[in-house]
N, C-alpha and C positions, 0 to 999 in steps of 0.2 A: 373971288372963288364961294361960290353958294354953300350956305353952312347943311352940315346937314341935319337929317329928321330928327334926331336926337339932341343936337345941339340947340335947333330952333324952338323946341318945344319947350326946353329949360329957361333957354332966352327968354323967350316972350312970355314966359310965367303959365303956360299954358298944364307943363308937369315942372309941379312941384316934391321933389324926393325928399323925403324923409331924410333924418341924422339916421348913421348908421354905415354898417360893411355893405359892400355892392356888389354881385358877381357875377361878369361878365359871360356868358354862356356861347362858345366857340366862334367870336370876333376874328375877322380876316384880320391881318395884320394891318391892314388900312382902314381899318374902323376907326371914327372920330367917336375919341371920348375927352376932349377937349373939355368939355360941359363939365365933367366931374371931380370932385377931390378925390385928387392921384392917391393918395396914404387909405383912402377905403376901397378902392378897389381890387378884386382878384380877377384873375381872367382863366376861365376854365377854356382850353382849348386841347382839343386830341389832334391835329395836325401838326404832325411835326415841326413843319417851316412856319407857319403860324406863333406855333409855342415858342419856335426860338428866336422870331424875330421879336414878338412882347419879353421875351428874357431878355435880350438882348439891350430892349429899350427899357429896360431898367424895372420892368413891372414883375409883382408877385402872379407868377403861372402854376398851374398844379391843369396834369391830364384830365383831372375829372372832378364836375363841378361840387363845390363846399357851400353850406347853406348860407345864410345868409341875408340883412333885414330886404334888402331889394334883389331882385334877379335881372337880368336885360339878357334876354333869348332873341341870338342873333340869327333868320329863320334859315336853316338850310335848308341844299334841294331838296330831301329827303323831305317825303310826307309823314310819314313814320315818323323818323329822327322828330323833325320840328312837334311834331304831335309829344311826343316822351319830356322832349326839352320842359313842353309848358305844363306837362303835368307834375312834372318834378320840383319846378321851380314855384308853379304855386302852393306844393304843400308845406314846404319851411318859407317863403319870404312874402313880406307885407304888402309889400307891393311887386308886383312882377309887371316886365317893360318886354312887348314883342315889337320886333323890328327887323323889318325885311325887304325884299323888292316883291314887285305883280312877277317877274318868271319864277320865283321860287316859292313863288303860291301864299304868299301871304295874306291878299285880298279873303281866298278861300279860308284862311283858317282865321280871321276876323269875322269875317259869316258864322262860323260854329261857334267861335268864342261867344258872340253876339247872342245865337241861338239860348245858348244856353247862362250866360250871363243876364239877360237883357242892356241895356244901355250900356257901351264902352265907350270910352272919351279915347280921340283916336288924328291922326292928321294925317290924311294924302301927301305927299311930295315926292317929287323925284324918281319916277316912276317905281313907288314904293310906300309904304305906310308902318308908320308907328301906332301902336295902340297899348293901354293898361289897362291895369285893372287889381283890385286886393286880393290876397292869398284866399285859395278857395278849396275843397277837398271834390269841387264837380269837374275833375278833370282825371278821377283815377284813373278809370276804365281806357284812361289813353296810355297809359306808363308801358314802356316794352320792357318784354321777359327779357330773361339774360338771353345768351345766343342755346337756339334752338337747332337742332338738326333737323333737316327737310327731307325730301322726299330723293334729294341725288344723293344725300349718304354725309352731306357734311354739317357743319355747326353756320350759322349766318348770324344778322342781327340787322335791325332798325340800321339804314346807314350807310351798310359797308356793298362797295359795289356789287352788282351782280347779285343779291340777297337772295333771289327766288331762284335761280337757276345757273347751272352752269356756265360758263361765258360762253360764247360760240367759238370767238378767235382764241381763247387760249386748248378749246377741245381740241381746236385744230392744229396746233402749236405741239399738247403732244402727242397727237397720231403722226406725227411724222419725226420725231426725233429718233435719231441715227442708236442701235440697238448698246451701244458701247458713247459712255460718252468720259468728259472730262474729269479728273478726282477731285479738284476743288473746286466747287462750283457754288453759285451764287444765284437766285433769282430777286430783282431789282423791282420794286411796284408789287412784293409778293400777296398783294389781298390778303384773303383767309386762307389761301393755303394750295389750291386746285391742283399746281402743277406741279407739286414738290411728291406727291405720290409717283408720277409718270417718270420725273428724271432719278427719284431714288431706286427705281425700279430696275433702271438703266446698268448695265455693267460697268465695273470700274469707277464709281460716284463712292465717295471716301466719306466726303462733308457738303452741306449745304446750305450756304447763309439765305435768309430769306432776311432781306431787306423791304419796309415798311413804312410810310408814312401815318398813316390811320392807325391809332390804337384799338376803334372798334375794330380793323380787322385785323390787326396782330392777335390781342385778344381772341377772336375766334383761330384762328389760326394755329395757337397754342394744344386750342383743342382738337385740330384736325389731325396735326402733323405731330406723332409722338415719338417718330426715329431718335435714338439718341444720337444721328450723324449730323443733325440739325442746329444750328444757331439762330436767334431771334435778334435781330434789330429794330428797335424803332428809330427811325434816320430818314432823314430826306434822302431818294438817293440820288439826287443831282449832286450832294456836297461829299459823300461817304465816303470815309478813305478806311479802306480794308487793311487790316495788320498787316496782308502779305497779299499778294497781286492773286488774283482766280484764273482759272485755267480756263474756264468755260461760265457765261452767264446764259442765265434763259429771261424774257421778259415781255410781259404784253404793255406797253407802256402807256398810261392814262393817258388820254386827249382834251380833259376838260379842267380849264378853272374857274370855280366858283360859275357861272351862266351861263361861260361863250366857251366854244372848241378853240382850245389852243394849239396849235402843232408845233410850237415852240419846245414844250413840254417834252414833246417825243424827242424831238433833235437833240435838249438837254442829255436826257435817257441815252439816247446813242453816244452821247458825247463824253456822258460821264462811265460808260462801261467802256469804254474802249482805255479810259484811263484805269478802269480797274481790273484790267486783264494784261496777263504779262504776256511777254511779246508771244508767246507761242499760244494764245490765246484764240478762244471761239465763240461766239455768241451767235444765238437761236433767238430771231425775232418773229413776233405776230402781228401785225398791224392792220387798220380798216382799208381797203380798196384806196381808196378816196386819199389820203395824205399822204403828201408828198414827200416819205423822209429819204427817197433816193439818193437824193445828192447829200445828203448829212452823213447817211452812211460811210459813200465814196469818200467824205472830209472827215473819214476816222478811220476808216480800215481800207486797206489794200485791194483785198478781194470781198467779193459782195454778190452776192448770188440769189433770187428769188427760185425758192427750192421749193415750194408748197403755193397752194391759193386758190380762192373761190372769186365766187361773184362780187363776195362781201370782204374776205382777210386774203393780205397775202401773206406770207412767210420768209422769212431772208435770215441766209446765212453767213457770217461776214468770218474774215479770219486775218491774221498779221494786223493786231492795231496800231494806228499810228501813234508815234510817242510825244507827239505836239501835245504844250502844256500837261506834260503828264507828272504829277509832284509825290 
């Protein structure tokens, strides 16, 4: 197995780490930190599945970055979020290390940093790049503001899905929800909360659990949804176990993991929804037209119908969840 960019830089002596505490910002669960002294490491991760993995591995983990002597910024897909992470790290760390893939924009970030700082040490490797520089106030204008209310009327922030506009798939799902819906509802993969208002507006809804893995999105959802019938859960929707089974679920499941499209995530959401629903429970789900979810739905529900759609999206209504592997 080839060494990671971080391990290579440290092992070759090109990157010399000063003594002190290390905060690693948003590393995926499989990010290689074998070159680092374990006792000095703090993981800052706002995505619950990765947070849980690092916690289970015995590392100290926090939802938000804490100041340290060394900051390692693992570049996310969002350019605005990547910039804000660099800006934050540069204000409190003696040494800032930035590591990421080309497909996530690390080369663009490197060029922008070099333009401001001059010569910046770097190593290109494994379809990506790692570079580093001393702490500085040169990136204060990159700091992301707290969640702001956009033209669509909702609070969003850098790094959340569909931060600039309402997702068209979610909008289609909201349009076709029935006038009356079940009492105990859940929105799994709730994002910043767009579907909450149309669900809560339906007759019969007594409660809504919003289950979301990304803390940035959940922070926005708390601002967007103030109805007392709502409960917020920072959790992995694919493993979440409600106290009591739901009568109904709505969802617009994600289909990307890191850099790649992964329909398996949507299939996991479908299986999870069947486990969370009571035997009389109902599912309303929207998905991109090209994603092959029909078989997964029929494996988890006795009745599956496509109730709406257009050239880009399709909406399914599924009932009578199968009780296989229900716990």
